[in-house]
N, C-alpha and C positions, 0 to 999 in steps of 0.2 A: 836348299841344303835339306831341311827339315822334311819336304815334300818325297826328293830322293833317296832319306834314309827311310820316308814311309814304304816307299816303293820296293827298295830293299826287302823291309821287314816282310811286307806282304807275299813277295814272290816266294821269299823262304817260306813261309806258313804254307802256301797252297803247297809247295813241292811236299814238306812235311806231313801234311793232310793227306794229300795224293797216294805217298809214296809207297803203301802198302799194296793199294790196289791196283795200281800202275805195274809196280814189280809183278802180283798176281799175272796182270792180264799178259805181261811180258812173258811171262816163265810159259802160261799156257798158249802162246802165240809161236811158241819155237817151233821150228820145223821139226825136231826130233820129239815133240811130245804125242805122247800116246793118248792123250785126250780124245775122248769124241766128238761128233761135232755138234756144239751147243743147242738146245733145246729151246733157249728163250733170248730172248733182245730186248735190249734197254735202247731207245732214241734219245738222246739230246739233242733238241733243235734248236739252235739261235733263230734270234727273229732281227733280221736283217743283215746280215753278214754277209760281206764278200771273200770269197777264197782268198784275194789280194791282200786282207787286214791282217793275215796270220804270217809268223814268221818261219812256219812249215812250208807255206808257199813263196816265201820270199822276203814279207817284211821284216825292214829293220829296226821299227820304231816300239812296236806292240809287245806287250808282257804277258806272253801264255805259257808258260811252263808244264802247266797239266797235259795241256791238249798238244805239246810240242813234243813230250815224253809220251804219248798215247801216237801221235804220228810215227813216233821211230820206233815202238815195239810192234805197230799192226801195219795195216795197208795204208797207204794214201793214194788217192785217187786225183791226178793231177788235172784231168778236163773232165768235172763231174757237172751237168748242166741240170737247173732246174726249168720246166715247162714253160713255165710263166715269170715274168720278173717279179709280179707283185705276191701280196699275201691269201687271199684266199683262195684263187683260182689255183695258186702251186699248192696249197696243202688240200684242197679237194683232189689235186692227182696225185700225190703223195699216199692219200690215205685211199686210196680206188688202183693205184698203177696204169691210171687211163690220160689220155690229152683231154684238155677241156671240151674239145668239139665232143669228146665220147662221151662223158661222164655229165656233161649239160652245163658246168657252173663256169661259162664263157667268162664271166666279170665276178662280180659282187652278188652273187645269186646261188640257187639250192642245185646240188646235183640233180640227177633225175633219181627216181623212185624204185626205177628195175635194175640202178647200179649196185653193186656187191661193193661192202665196203670192207676196212681192215679189221674193224669189231666183229663183223657179220663173219666174214671168212675164217679168221681164228677161231672164234669161239663155236664154231661148229667143229673143228679139229681138238675141241677140248683145252684150248687154249686161255689162261686168265689173260684180260684184257685191259689195260689200265692208260688213262689219260691224265696228265696233272700239267695244266697251264693252259697258255694260248690253244684255243681247237681251233677257233676260225671257218666253220664250213655247216654248211645247211643244207636239209633241214636235221635239227638234232637228233629226232628219231631215228632215221640213218645211220647213228653212230653209236649203237648200243654198250657202249664202254662198261665192262663189269664194274669200274672204280673210276669215276668221272669227278673232277675237280679242277675248275677253269678258275684261268687267271684274277676272272672280274670277282672272284668269291675271296681270293686270298689276299689279306693285307700284307702290306712288307714285300712285296712279289719281287723286289729286286734283292731279298736279303739271302745270300749264300747258304747260312745257317738254315733258314727258312725253307730253302729247299732241300738241304738234305736230310730232313726229316720227313718230307712227303715222299723221298726217294724209300725212306725207313718205312714208312706205312704202308707203301707200295708193296715191296716185298714181305712184310709181314703178311698182308692180305693173302698173297699168291700163295704162302704157306706152303713150299717146295715145289711146287707145282709149275710146269713150264709157264712160262709168261711173257706178254708181249706189250710192253709197255713205253709210251711215247713221255716224255718231259719236254714240253712247251713254254721254253726260258722266257724271259724278259726283253733281256738283254742281248745286242745292243742296240735296241730300239729307240727312237725320239718318245718322249724328252730325254735329250743326255743328262741332267739334271736330275731327274726324278730320284728321290731318295739318297740324294748325293754320294754317287760314285766317289771313291778315294781320287784325289787331283792328281795323278803322281806322273803326269806326261808335259812336258814343257811345250807350250805352244811355239815357241823362237825354235825350237830344235828339231822338232818333227819335219819329215819328208813328205810333202804333201803331193797326191797322184798328180801325174803329168796332164793328165785328163781334167782338172779342175785348175781355176785361177787362183794363183798365189796370193791372199790377200790378209792382212790381220784376223777378217771375222772369219774366213776360211781355217787358218789356223789356229783358233781358239777353240771352233767347231769340232777339227779333226780330232784336234788333243782331246776334247773330253768324250769322243767317240771312242777312242782309243783307250781312256780310261772305263768305260762301260765294259768293253772286251777283257780288259782285265780283271773287272769284277765278274763278267761270265765266265773266265778261265777259275776261278777260284770257286763259283757254285758248282762247276765240273768236277772239281777235288772233292766237293763235300759228297756229291751223288756217285762217285766212285767209290770212297772209302765208306759208306754204306752199303754197297754193292759186296765189297771184302766184309764188311764187318757181319754182315748175314753170309758168306759161305758160297755167294751165287757166281763169281767170277769163275768158277770153275767151268760152267753150263749155259753161261748169257755170252752173247755177241752184243758188243757196244759200238752203237753208230752214233758218229758224231756230226751232224750236216749243220745246214741253213734253209730256211723258206726261200730267201730270195735276197738280194745283193743289199749294199748300205745307202742310207737314206740320202745320198747326194747326187748330184746332177752327173749324168750320164752313166747312172747305177741303177738304182730301185726303178721300178716301172718302165725300164728300157732293156733293149736287147742286145746293148752292149755289154764286153765281158764281165764286166762288174756288177752287172745288173743279173745275171743267169748263170754266170760261172761260180759252183758253189762249192766250199769245204765238204769233203767225203773221207772220214778216217774212220776206220772200223779195225776192233781189237777183238782179240777171246781167244778159246780154245779152240787151235787146228789152223788159228790166220795166218799166213804167211806173210812175212812182216818185208814189206819194201814198196816201193813206188810202182803205180801202174800208170802207164802211158796210155791206156787206149780210153777211148771216149765212152763216158756211163753217162747216168742218168739219175733224180731222185725217183724217176717211175721204175727205176730196178729196185729200191728198197723192199717194196709189199712182196714180189715175187721171190726175192731172195729170203725174206720171212718165212714164207710159205714153204718153201725150200728145205727150211731147217729141220721140219717135220715130217720130209719125205712126203708130204701127201700130194694130190694131183693137184695140180695148180690152174686157174681158169685163164682161157686168152685174154692178156692183157698186154698194154701197148709196152709197158716193161719185159725186162729180161732177167733171170737168176744171175747173180754177182758169186755166186757158190763157187764155181771151177774158178774163178781170181782169185777168191779169197781162199782156199781151201788146197788148191793146187798151182796158183802162182800163172794159170792160164787165162789171159786176156779175151776180153769180151767178143774181140774180131769187130766192133762198131769202130766205122772210121768216119760217122757223119752223125749228126743229130741236129733237128729241127727243135727251135724256140719260138713262142708267139706272145707278140702282144694283142690282148685281145680288149675291147669293146667293157665299159665297165661306167658304172652308173656314179663312180666317185670324182673318177678324173677325166680331163679330156685328152685324147690321144688318138693319131691315126693305128687302126691297127695295123699290124706288121708281123711277118716269118723272117726267121733267120736259120739259114741253113749251116751249120758250125762243121767245118771239116779240122784235120788235124793241121795245116796250116792256114788257111784261106777261111774267110766268112763272108757271107753276100746276105744283106738286110734288104728286104722288098717292105718299104711303106707302102700300105696301102691306103684305099678310100680317100675322101675329099682334104685335101692340103687343110690343114689347120695349126694354130701355134699347140705347141705341147701345154698341158697345165698339169702339174703332178702333185706330191705332197712336199717337193722340195721348193717348187716355185710360188716363190713371196709366204713361205713357211719355215726357211733357213737362214741363218746369220750367212751362210755360206753364197745365197743366193742376193740377199740382200745387198752383203757388202761389194759383191759384183756388180751391181747395178750402179754402185756409186763410184767404181773402181772405173766403170766402163764410160764414163762421162769422160775421162781423159785417157785412157787406154785403148786404142782401137783392136789392140788383140783379143781383149777381153771382152770388148762388144762385137767382136767377131763369133766368138767362142760360144756365147750366150745366145747368138742369133741361131748357131747352127744347133744348141741344144732345142729351142722352141720348134725351129722348121726345119724337118728331114726331107730330105731329096728322096725321088722315087726310088733310086737304088744306090746302095752302098758297097763297097767290097774293101777288105783289109787284109793285108799280110801279116798274121799274127805273130810270124817268127820275125819279122823286121820291125813289127810297128805293133806292139803288143798293147800298147797303149790307143790305139785306132785313131789318130790322130790324122792321117793321111787315106782320103778316099780316094782310091782308084779307080773307080764304078767310070770314068771319062778318060783314064788315061790308055792312050791305042795300046801300047803293048800290051796293056793288062785285057784286051776286048775279049781275046778267046776264054781266057777265066772266067770272065763275066760269063759270057754266053754258056759256057759250061754249066756254071754254079746256076745260071737261072734256070737253066732246062731241067738242072736236078732237083731242084726247088718246084718246078711246076709241076714235076712228075710224081714227086711224095704228096703234093694235095690233091691232084689228080686222084690218086692210089686210095687217099684218105678221104675221098669225099668233103675234103676241108669248105666249109661254107664262105671263105673269101674267096674261093676258086675264080669267080666270076669278076672279081677287083682285079685279080691278079692279070685275067686277060684284057681288062677295059684298058 
């Protein structure tokens, strides 16, 4: 009971902290507003958060009153994808607007020195650039932010009040100028017990995603994950309060998203929806509120930021979302390709996925090998599954499916959003399989994808 009371108190405090800023953003986002298009942007970047974990995307157990309010007053993109389901290549793509095979960081490595980056492109346009928190890109010299404070140099990196102070510092340094700031938050990344998030989620009552096995260990770990998301929401409330206190909500676009999916099986480091389907919520002056159904990506964030200043935009893989945000016009994109790249930290077959509005095709490439990622052998969910699998054949089979992927996977996301039934070998779906296979191959050919030879092998 005390935990539930603490939870209610935390929710009320979060709402109180963020109320003024959210009210101002909602007013600025009104269709009737006469405010000019914003010239600044504040990106609030979560770490390891799938869209499915948030109430505004349908989760019934998470507690995120600030994010929910931001979504109600702004634009929520229902199908926003990251190009890669793991941190460093995903963030490298976010800060370049390019796919990994174009910026060079196919895994946990550096981008090419001839690639233009977020701070380089914006600085030459007279925009003050800032990065606070997790950067996770290389080489550092290619990211010359005007203000840089990395999370490794931040004690108490999970403290919501501390983050508010850093946002206040960024706004003071901007001193009224147009700015483009990224706040790379630490939540809800593992370890879930770091700095001891308030324990407000009851493991016995939480609803476990269908893609996972329902064990006591999974319940404990998933509940702690949701507690970290509650703390993330509190942090965002503090950041928005500082934005309003500085009076910058009138000229600032607020973007909330994540780098990749939650650190659970069939999520982070995979091409399943929880691994690459991200939350993307945008509010600010002139933004038309409402849900956007078209397919967009994190590659689109940098082109959108560049578009705010109406400056010429270099050729990028992403495209500006300005018309979608300010005119309510959908992007027109009806497909997107995400990729799993080889890296020196995890063992996994490279893969490509073609996402469409209904169907999804995954092609697993390279030699057949068991998947090794940060959730295998390093999580209570995985370890509890191993114990349960000794007596439960369904769990044993599900864990095997995670470790060993077939050459082709096809899912109907409309009837099977949890991607439990692979239709690749179902005869009546053979035409769709051939269609999406050829569409993906055509994309890889046009992109000069380095894995095309493996696709044809």
